[in-house]
Residue, then its C-alpha position, 0 to 999 in steps of 0.5 A: x432153644x431156650x432163652x438164654x441167660x448170663x452166665x453165673x459166673x460162680x460155675x462157669x457152667x454152660x449149663x446155666x445158659x440154657x434155660x431149657x435144660x434141652x439135653x433132658x429132654x430127649x433120649x439118644x440110643x446107637x442103633x445098627x446101620x440100616x443097608x437093605x430096604x427091610x432095614x429102612x422100613x424098620x426105621x420106618x415103623x419107628x418113625x411112625x410112632x409120636x415125638x421119634x426122629x433118627x439122626x446120623x452124625x460121624x457115619x453112625x445112626x442115632x434114635x433119638x426119642x422126645x421125651x423127657x427125664x421124669x426128674x426135670x424139676x419146673x426150673x429146669x434142673x435136675x431134680x436128683x443131680x446128687x444121684x443121677x447116673x453116670x451117663x448124665x455125669x459123664x455127658x460133656x457140653x463143650x458143643x451140645x444142643x444148645x450151642x446147634x440142633x441135632x437137625x443142623x448138626x447131624x449128617x442125615x437127619x429126619x424129623x418125620x417118616x416123610x423125610x425118611x420116605x422121601x429119602x428111601x425112594x431117592x436110595x431104593x428105586x423100589x422102595x414103593x415096591x416092596x410090599x409086593x409079593x414075588x412071582x413064582 
């Protein structure tokens, strides 16, 4: 996480403590809960892409793509603050990545395809056999 600096008395915002603009360095999208081997195989395909993670919170599944906002300025501030999207305006930081990383706060966290593969091997006895053709 970013270096902690004293809270600016004039704003009282936790964002002033976060020098690395953590919430502006990724995109998170809720995804359908995977239930089948095929569903998890699709997640494996997603995890094979650079800077992709998957996690769960409160039984909901999320795809996390590590990729910084194009409007993030070198000093960590927003370059379009007055015109920022609603999702940015509505973001609450009562408990955010400044407090604890997704990896630590998530119920399940997959930071690599290997981690997801290990989980799938435990969940599905036939995980490694999923590519074998069935005999007719």
